[in-house]
Steps between C-alpha positions, in 0.01 A plus 500: 500500500786731589663434162183579315448825689868600447469420132180702466657795686805485268278502194310801635820695574641425156182609331497828696867573408448419134188725478683778685791475257264512204330809654835670549598440138189698390549782747631826369608757763623860460646751747495881489720740692242754601755748641699498175176528296380800696840672479503466119144601433465850341195563726711456816780727357235762429367476855853536641567805279169658602590456863845657453343792306236557764708463815862546406511879530285504810720242661808721430318804640408306814857377544634859450246635754598230755872579458426872532305443816766278649764761416288773658459300819873430524579869442250610759635258758855599427436880529235485775750570776601838354143608399286752674162386630328686216715325244444165665123547495512610133722198413275259683192647323667476164605132567150416625340645187755333279440167677119540460544577129730197464243274672222633274714435195586151621130423576386627157774301329403180685133542431553561127748211485254266669222603258731444208611161631133393543432599138815329382404183687168495319688539169731217592201279586354574158836414338516174700154406367626562144808287567267223628288523184810483282635202695165330456509564125859366475409195708203420278685575172815312585322225694653556842343306785654728759683836510650595831653822639859427584491664844302201618727240347820372662650401157404499137682406183579825310343330193168525681522881523230675294564847635620641166199347320268673742694826475478494121124436514452781757691742273287404202177560696603839646 
């Protein structure tokens, strides 16, 4: 009885392995490097350029204002010992006003930056949906069973990389 059960088990195991091997032969898998894809898309380059154009000058102005404020505080502290009370009060008032103006500038910058980032995230989500549609089209057209994002894969054969194919299709559709 033991021999019969052991033989039956062996036949089942061999059948499972042979059907798995046959399934693996028909499986076509691709991998995309999403980070590389996003970096090379013209839409992402445009978003980056828009951000630099919108915030580059303001960031420099903010940095200059911070440096000026810091220098003013240092000068005040250095010269405070030899100042009259009237000059001290005037210097403190000037620094307080400068500090408030700097805080207002920083607050406005951060609010505008957050609003811009929210809008940019919406644009990136739309772009990701387009990428997904292009990947689905490529998978159907080229008969892929599975296309993975490489960030979730420990290893993949470079021959499985379809990033450039997706990039070319995205450039055609934009």
